[in-house]
N, C-alpha and C positions, 0 to 999 in steps of 0.2 A: 765280900764285895757288896752283899745285900743282906738285910736282916731277915726278911720273910719271902718265901717263894710259894705262890699259889698256883696249883694246877686246877684251872677253872673248868667247869663243864657246861656253862651257859653264858650267853651274852649279858643276861641280867646280872650275873655275878660280877662279870668284868666291869660293866658300867657302874655298878654299885661301889666297887673298890676305887675306881677312878674318881668318882664323885666325892667320896669320903676322904681320900688321901691326896688328891691333886697331884702336884709336881713330885711328891715322894714316891709315886707309883709309876711303873713303866710296863707296857705290854711287851711280851716276848713271843715271837713266832719262830723265825729261824735263829735269831740272836747272833747271826754271823758278824754283824757290825756292833751290836750293843755290848757283847762280851768284851771286845777289844776296847771300846770307849770307856767302859767301867774300869778295866784293868789299867788303862793309861791315864785315868783321872779326867777324861774329857767330859764325861757325864757325872756331875756331882749331886749329892743330896738325894740319891735314889735308894730308898730303903726296901721297897717291895717290888718284886717282879711278878707279873700276872701272865702265866703261860696259857695261851689260847689254843695250843695244838691238840687238846683233847675235846674241844668244843665241836660237836658234830656239824657237818655240812658247810663248813666255811672254806672248803677247798674246791668248790664247784666252779666250772667254766660253762656258761650257758649262753644261748642266744634267744631273745624273746621274739614275740610275734612281729615287732617292728624292726627286726634285724639289728637290735642293739646287743652287743656282746657284754657279758657281765663276768667279772672275776672276783671271787670271794677273797677275803683277807689272808687265807691260808694257801692260796694258789702259789706254788713254788715255781722257780724258774724251769725245773724239769717238767712240772705239770704243763707249762706253756709249750715246751719243746715237744711233748708227746701229744698235744691236742690237735686232732684232725681239723676241727672247725677253725682254730686259730691259724693253722698252716694254710688253710684255703682262703680265709677271710681277714687275716691280720698278720701276714707273714713278717713284716718288719719287726713286730714285737717278738715273734718266735726266734728270729735270727739274733736279736739283741739278747734274749734270754739264754740262747745257746752260747753266746760269747762271754757270759758271766762266769768267772772262776773256773771250777772243775766240777765233775759229777758230784763229789761229796758236798761241795758248797751249794750246787743247784738243787740238791735233795733237801736242803734245810732252808736256804734263803728264799724269801717270798718277794713277789712283785710289790706288794703293799709296803714291805719294809724298805725296799729299794727306793720307793717314792718318798717315804717319810724321812729317810736319812738325809735326803735333799742335797746330796753332793752333785755338782754340775757334771762330774765325770761318771755318774751312775748310768749304766747303759740303757735300762728300760724306760727311763723318763723321756728320752729323746723320741723314740717311736710313738710312745703314748701321747706326747704333746702333738706330734704330727697327725695322729689319728683323731685328735679332738676329744681326748678323754676327759671325763669328769670323775670326781670321787665323792662318795657319800660319807659324811661324818656324823656319828651318832653319840649322844650323851643321854643321861636320864632326863634332861630338860627338853631336848629338841633333836631334830635331824635336819641336816642341811646338805645341799649338793653344791660342790665348788668345782668350777672348771679348773683343770690342771694348770692352765695358763695363769690363773689367779691364786694358785696355792702357794707359790714360792715368793718370799720376800728378800732373799739373799742366800749366800752360801750357808747351807745347812739350817736355813730358817724358813718356817712355813706359817700359815695362818691357823694351824691346828692348835686347839686349846688343850690344856692338861687333862680335862675330864672327857675328852672326845676319843672315839675309836673309829678308825677307817673300816667301814663294813662292806664297801662295794667300790669297784672300779668299772666304769662303763664307757663304751665308745661305739660308734656306728661301725658295723662290719663293712669291709670294702666291697664295692659292687663290681660287676663285670667290666665296667668302664674305668675302674681304678686299678692302678698298679703301684707297688711300693717296694723300696729297698732300704736296707740298713747297712752301713759300713762302719767298722771300728778299726782304728789304728792304735796298736799298743806296742810295747817294747819287746814282747815275746808272743808266741802263738796262743798261750793259755795262761790263766792265773795273772792276767795283766789288767791294770787300771787303764782306762782310755787316755791316750794322749789327745785324740780327737775322735769324736763319733758324729755320724750324720744320718738322718733319715729323710727320705724323699717319697712323697706320695703325689702322684699325678692323676687327674681325672681327665679323660679324653672325650672329645665330642662324639667320636664314633670308633668302634673297634673293627669295622668292616675293612679287611685288608685290601679288598678290591678297589676301595676308594683312595688307596695310597696311604701315606703317612697321616694319621688323624691329628687334628689340632688339639692342643691342650686347653681344656675348659677352665681348670683351676690347678694350682700347684701349691704344695706345702713342703718346705725344706726347713728342718730343724737341726740345730748344731749343739753338741755337748762338749764340755771341757774347754770352752774358749771364751767364757764369760762367767759372771757369778751365778747365773742361772741358765737353763736351756733357752736358747734364743731362736727366733725365726730369721731366716735370710730373706727379708721382705723384698729387697730389690730384685733378687734372683727369682722369687716367686712371681712378682709382677711381670718381670721380663718374659717369663715362659708362657704366660697366658696368651692364647691366640696364635701361638707358634707350634710348629711340629718339631719333634726331636730329630736332630741331625748333628753332625760333628760340630758345625759352627755354633748352633744354638747351645749345645752342651758345654762347649768351651766358654762361651760368654756367661752362661748361667753360673758356672763354677767360679769364674773370676769375680762376679758380683757377690757370690756367697762369701768368698774369701774376704772381701772388703767389709762385710758385716761383722766379722769376728773381732773380738777385743781380748786376745789371750794374754797371759802373763808368763814370765820365766819361772820355772820351778824345777824340782829335782828330776822330773820326767822329760822335760823339753824346754827349749827356748821359745819365746813368743814368736820369733821369726819362723822357726820350723813349723809351729802350729798353724800359722797363717797359711803357709804353703800347703800343709796337709789338709786344711779345710778345702782348698781347691781340688786336691787329689781325691778326697773322700766323696765330695759332691759329684765330681766328674765320674768316678766309678759307679756311684749309685744311679746316675742318670743313664750311663751306658748300659748298665744291667737292665734297666727298665726298657730302654730302646731295643735291646736284643732279646728281651724275654728270658734272661738268664739269672734272675734274682735268686732262684733256689738251686742253681747248678752245683754250688759247693756245699750245700747243706746235706748231711747224710739222710738217706731215705728212712733208715731205721736207726736213730741215734742211740748211743750207749747211755744208759741211765744209772747203772749199778743199783737197780731195784731187785735183781734176782728174778725169782719165779713170779713175783707179783707184777701184773701188768701195769698197775698204777699204785704208787706208794700210798698206803692207807695207814693212818694211826689208829690203833684200837682205842675206843672211848673209855673214859672212867665212869664208874657207877655213881660216884659222888665227888664233890670238890675235895681236894687235899691241900692243906696248908702246912708248909715246912718252915720251921725255925729251929734254933738250937734245942736239941733234945727230942725233936719230932722225928721218928724213924723214916728212913727211905727204904722201902721194901722193893726189891727188884730181882730179876732172874738174869744171871750171867753164866753163859755156857751151860745152860740147863740146870743150874744150881741156884736155889733161893738164898739171897743175902739180905740181911737187915742191918742198915747202917744208922747208928745213933749220932754220928758226926759227919761233917763234910757237906752240909746242905748249901753252903755259900761258896763251894768250889766249882770248878768245871768237872765234867764227866771224866776227862783225862786224869785229873788229880784224884778223883774219887776212886777210880780203878786202880791207880798205882799206890795211893797212900792208905786208903781204907780197905780195899779188897786185896791188896798185895799182888796184883796182877801187873807185873812190870814189863810184860812183853810189848804192851802198847807204849810207844816212845813219845817223848816230847822233843821235837826237833826245832820248832819255831814258836809254838804257842800262839800263832796268829792265822792258822788256816792256810799256810803257804806250802808246807812240805809234805803233808799227808802221812807222816810217820805215825800219827795217832789214829789212823783209820780203824773204825770198828763198825759193826752192824747194829743199828738201833731200829727195833721193830721191822727188821728185814732189809733196811736200806743202808748203804754205805754212807757214813758221815765222818766228819773230823771231830773227835772227842774233845779237842781243846776249845771248840766253839759251842759246846752244848752245856747248859747249866746242869749241875749234878742232880738236882731234884727232878729233872725231866726223866730220870731213870726210874722214878717211882712207878711200880706196876708195869714196867716195860720189859721187853726181852732184848738182851744185849749179847752179842757174840764178839769175843776178842780173839787174838791170835792163839791164845792158849786153848780155845775151844774148837779149833778148826780141824784137828786130826780126828780120825775115826778110831778111838781107843788108842791102841799101840801103832796103828797104821797111819802114816803121814797122809795129809791131803795131797792129791796129785800135784798141786802147785808147789807145795813145800818140797816134795820129792824132786820135782823138775828143777827147782832152784839149786838143790844139792848136785844133781846130775850134770848140770850145765855150767856150774861154777858161777851162778848168778849172785850167790851170797858173797859179798865183798867185805867191806868193813862190818856189814851186818846191821848197822843202826837203822837204816831206812827199810830194811827187808820186811819187817812185819807189816808195814803199811802197803808195800807193793804186793805182798802175798794176799792180803785181805782184799785189795782192789781186784786182783786177778781172779781170786776165788769167786767173788761176786759176779764178775764178768762171765765166767764159765757157767755159773748157775743161770745167768740170764741168757747167755748165748754160747752153747757148748762148743760150737765150731766157729769161732770168731775169725774175721779177716784181719790182716795186718793193721789196717786202719782202725778197726774196732779196738784192737789191743792198744794202739797208740792213744786213742781217745780215752780209754779206760784208765790209763795211768797218767793223764795230764795233771792230776792233782797230787802226784807223788814225785818228790824230788830225790834224785840220787846224787849225793855229793861226790861220789867216786866217779861219776859220769860213765857208768858201765851199762848204759841202756841196751846195748846190743845183746848182751847176755841175758838181761831181764826179759826182753822181748822173745828171745829164743826159748827161755824157760817157759813162758806162758804158752807159746806155740806148742812146745813139747807136752805140756800139761793137757792141752786140749786134745792132742792125739791119744794120750793116756786115758782120758775120760771117754773118748770115743771107743777105744779098744775094749774098755770094761762095760760099755753099753749103758 
């Protein structure tokens, strides 16, 4: 799919390659969109992938002295979900990040990548547009700051130049007078592309409850998946200013927002349904702000599938590594060192199955939907079908073959046998891997924790009750062995 893969160790290296290669080169971070685009032929003419996941300090979330929040280009969706400062000062973004994919996807996919892909259905663009975000683009020639509202020129089109790299996402932190919510409507509870999404941020004149319902000083309502780009519901925003939130105001604002949308018919929805769901989404967002329940359904301690590591960290490389045909990929799989002379242009899934001969990791969909290919990459659960093979260079990987303790099965494996959770068996390795990482992260998970942990795993036999039972049983076995 590509000719050369570069594991970069500095921004200077990345920008140098972009400058010299132009449109032939593409930056890789999560690669959860890019891999599929390359395989489907959507992105043509790309010969070189530049992996930035080994460049230090690009995964930082910070707030400066002016209370401007900054997200580095390697901040993943799960980094956002885990961030205390974002939860307190930018909750709509946290909620949107939580709605993306499943834990394995959120462990790889980055906010920057979500913005650059430029799909109007991408979840994090909508709240970032409402938050007034800007992005910093850097090349060897210049650095420029572009408001997110000026970044998009159409569906999957931006003003970004081939030699530029997104190095920062910035936006003002919400104040005590500001409250925001994000609502997503999809065709299922997880792993769903938005049919409609909406973000609302209101600034109130006063938060003193003794003065009654405070008036709205300013309002921002943004809508996703209902136009070629993310749009503002300007009539609804203008209507809310100077008013207080109540049932009548909320109903009228939602109707005005609906009139702003210009959706199309597609495989996920009719235009008519989307129109009505804009009204519903905005209605729900404003009601949450009115009642102060924006965070009510958000888990206090979300499941990440990071295991023991409190925040997924990628070990840096000592020096840049370039991989092309004949250049070895040296990696550790299940505690054993492997050197691969081929497979550099494959996915990690195919490298494991075809080069390493480890066929326990299954290919169910090859597009990050089913989780049958779940493995641990540097400690985090990921979907191997969406990871470039050369990312394995000097990395630590665990597959289903490495989960047992010698001759003794892992408690999850044993519990699957004991409860009859192994059905056709095809999806079983992925479920076992997700469950094992969950118990490493949370030895005594709740039922909701278990359900969240396996949202990225699809059972085609629909035997989820037995699978959940097996994971519960395994947690008791772990607890019994201390």
